[in-house]
N, C-alpha and C positions, 0 to 999 in steps of 0.2 A: 723304368718303363712308366710312361704317363698314361692317364686314363684315355687321352686322345688317341693313343696308339692301339688301344684295345678294340676288339670287335664289339658290335652291339650286344651280342648274346653274352659275352664275357662281362660287360658292364651290368647287364640285367642280373647276372648271377651274383656279382659283387654287391649290388644294391639289396637283392633278396637276402643275401647272407647277413649283411650289416643290420637290417631292420629287426632281426631276431633279438638284438641286444637293446632295443629301445622300447619304450612304452607306447601304448595305443595313441595317446594324445600326440606324441612326437611323430608318429607315422602320419596322422592326419595333418599335422603341421607341415611335414615335408611335401605334401601334395600341393602346397601353396607357394613353394619356392620358385618353381619354373615349370614349363610345359613338360619337360623330360621327366622331372621328378613326379609330376602328376601322373604321367603315363605309367611310370614304374610302380607308383603307389596304388594304382588301380588294377594291376595285373591279377588275373584270376589265380595264378599259381601262388602269388604272394599271400592272398587272403585265405587260400586253403591251408597254407603253412601257418598263418596266424591262428586260424580256427583250431588247428591241431595243437599249437602251443598253448592256447587258452583252454583247451578241453571243451570246445564248443562244437557240436555236430555241424558238418556241412549239410547242404540240402541236395537230395537226389531227385531228379525229375521222375515223372510217373513211369518212364521207360527204364529207370534204373541208372541213367547216366548223370554225371555231375551237372548242376545248373551252371549257366554261363556267367552269372553275376554273384559270386560268393561274397563280395564286399557288402552288397545290399542285404543279402541274407544274414550276414554276420551282424550288421547293425540292428536287425530285428531280434535275433536270437540272444545276443550278448546280455541285455538286461533281464531277459526272461528265463535264463538257464542256470540251474544248479550244476555248474560245470565241474569237470574233473579237477580243475585248478582250485575252485572253491572248496570242494571236498578235501583236497590236499591241504588246504590251509587249516583244517580242523581235525582231520582224522589220519591222513597219510596219503602218499602218492598212489593214485589209481594205476593199476597195472593194465597195460593194453591201450590201444587207440580207441577213440570214440567213433562209433559207426555213423554214417550219415542218417539224417532223419528223412523220412519219406515226405515228398511234397504233399501227399494226401493229408498228413497231419499238419505240416507247416502252413498250408493254405487256411486252416481253421483259425489262425491268428488274425486274419483280416476279414473274417466272416462273423456274423452275429453269433453270440453264444446261444446254442439251442435251448438252454435252460434259463436264459435271461436275454431275450431277443433284442432288447434295447441297448445292449452292451456288446462290445467287440470281444472276440476271443483273446486278443492280446491284453485286455484289461483283467481277465479272469483266469488265465491259464499259465502254467509254467512248463518248462522242459527240464526233466531231471535225468542226469547221467546216472546210470544204474551199474555200479561197479560189481565186478566179480571178486577180485582180490585187491588189497592195498598193501603197500610196503610202509612199514613204520619202524623207527628205531626205538629200542627199549633200553632203559638204564635204571638207575636207582630212583629217579623221579617218576619213571613209568615202569613200575615193577610187574611186568606181564610176561607170560610165556604161553605157548600153544601146547595143549594136551594132545593125546594120540587120536582124538576125534576132530582136531582142527579148531577147537574152541579155546578162546582166551581164558586164562586163569591168572589170578593175582598170586604173586609169590613174594617171599621175603625180600626186602630191598637189597640186603647184603648177599643174596643168592643170585642176583641178576648179573648176567654177563652182557655187557654193552654190545649190541649187534642189531641188524635189521631183521625183522620178521615179515614174511609174506602171509597175510592174514585173510582167510575167507571172509567176505563181507556179508555175513549173516546178521539177522536181527539180534541174535544172542551176542555176537561179537560187537555189534553196533552199540548195544547197551554198555558193555564193558569199556569200549573206547570213549564213550560219552562221559565217563568218569575221569578220563585222562586226555582231554582235548588239547591240541597244540595251541589253539587260541580260544578266546571266549570264556575263559575260566570265571570271569566276573559274573557270568550269566548262569552258572550252575545252580541247582541241578537241572539236568535235561529230563530225565525220567523220574517220575514221582516214586517215593518210597512205597506207597500203597499199591503200586502196579502189581499185576498178577504174575508172580514169578514163573508159573507154569507156562505162560505164553512165551517167555524168553527161553525157558529150558528146552522147549520143543522147537523154537524158532531157529532152526539150523539151515534153512534153505538159502541158496545163493545161486546166481546164474553162472554158467560156464564161461561166458564171455561178457564183455562190457556191452551194455544196452542203452537205449534211450527211452524214456517214458514221458508221455504227454498227459498232463494231469490238471484238473481244476484246482485252483487255490482253496476254494471254499466248498462246503457241502451244498448240495442243491436244496434250496429252502423248502420246496414242495415235497421233499422226501422225508422231512423230519417227522418222527413219531410213528412211522408206518412199520409194519413187519418187513423183514428183509426181502421177501418175494415181491412185495409191492414196490419197495425201493429199487430193486434191481430192474423191474419193468419200467419205471420212470427213466432210469439211466439208459436203457437199451432201446426204448421206444422211438427216439428220433432217428434211429438207423444211421448213426454217425460213426459207428465203429467203437463206441465206448463200452466199457464194462466197469464194474465196481473195483476201485483201486485196492491192491493188496496192502497188508499191514507194513511190510518191510519198506516199500516205497514211501508210504505216508510217514512212517517213523523217520526215515532219512530226511525227508523234506522238513518235518517239524523240528528235528534236532538241529539241522543247519539254521533254520529260522531262529531258534532259541539262542544258539551260540553267537550268531551274527548280530542280533538286535535285542535279545531279551524278550521277544514277543513270539506269538505262535497263533496261526489262524484257527487252530483247534483249541481255543480257550474261551475267555470271556469276551463276547462281542458287545455291541451297543445295548442290546436288550436281553441277551440270553447266553447261556453257555453253549459250546459246540463240542460234540463228540462225533467222530467219523467212524461209522461201522465199516468194516473191511470185508473183502471176499474170503479171507482166511477162516477156515473152520478147524476147530479143535474138538476132539472126541474124548469125553471123559464119562465114565460110568454109564456107558450106552446112550449118552446124549451128545448132540452136536451143538456147539456154540460158535457164533461168529465173534471174532476178536475185534476190538474197537480201541481207538486212541483219541484222547482229548481231555478237556477239563483243565487245560494249562493255566497255572497261576505263577507269577514271578516268585522265586524263592521256594517253590514247591515242585515245579516241573510238570511234565505232561504225563497223564496216566494211561496205562495199557490194561485193558480188562476184557471181560466177556459180556455178551448181551443177554443178561437175565430177563430184562424187561424191554418193552418198547416205550420210549420216552420222547417228549418233544425236543429234547436237547440232541437227540441222535438222528443224524442224517447219513447220506452216503456221498462219496466223491467220485465223479466219473473220470476215467482215464483209459490209457491203453498203450501197449508197447508200440513205439513210433519209429524204430529203426527200420531200414530197408529190409524186407523179408529175407531171411537166410536161415542157415542151420543153427538156430539158437535154442538149445535144449536146456532145461533146468536140471541141475544135479541137486537132489534134495533128499532129506529124510522125511518120512511121513509124520504128520502131526497127530500121532496116536499114542495112547498109553503104552508104556514099555519101550519106547524108542527114544 
């Protein structure tokens, strides 16, 4: 049977099936072959398929329906997204599909940054896929197992049975996985040895479903050195839907940055160090502390600690859950003593 004898919908299906085996550059090249290929390569269904393959969120209109031009949306989001594919390159395959990002958040990329009005959102913000679980193979080179609480533990190499684990993507497990990355070993360590172990011991929260988080790359400069209440007011005052970014999201972003490039935005800048205070509160000895992450240096890693003082190095990062609203509840354990 020749292609000429097939109906137009069958040919569309064959083209859509075939492009899943080629790279993005090849898909854009196919569009230049002829008008028919150009039409096929611009099909909305194709780009929704490619977005799913790459772990990039599609964009949902304000009424909740898919937008009509996913190819254009993909071009914007692809370079700005910590996608499930990128996470898979370093930590393991993300379990579940990436939900669409709301147009409310997507539109911010083409608007002025409310904390730096002379700059556009796309210059200062990223989209982070927020995993619930990942699948990762373990063996003698990755001697890990899950205990009865769902936390990763290191085991003797000769006791490891080669298999796949479905791992809750908590802060605690992120730290352990960061010692055994799939790629980026030349940029280790990720987390500094002097990080506060208690933050990781109690950092067992993870979402029930895959989510999408919209976050600023850098701390807001005018928030540096202020008490948390004042920092939070700076973040929420523009009434743009922002809150202070939680530790687990920021730690994921920082860890991917370190493994990919050996650099981290929560490190040494042109003039000063950067530490990002987060929304996470830990309670110890009847006191509450906000957890913070930063002070990255190559060869030492990024530190996680608590805010004992207000310092000019310490600021906050605006962000917010950006997936289309739905029944996304957090399954977590409380950050309290004894849990």
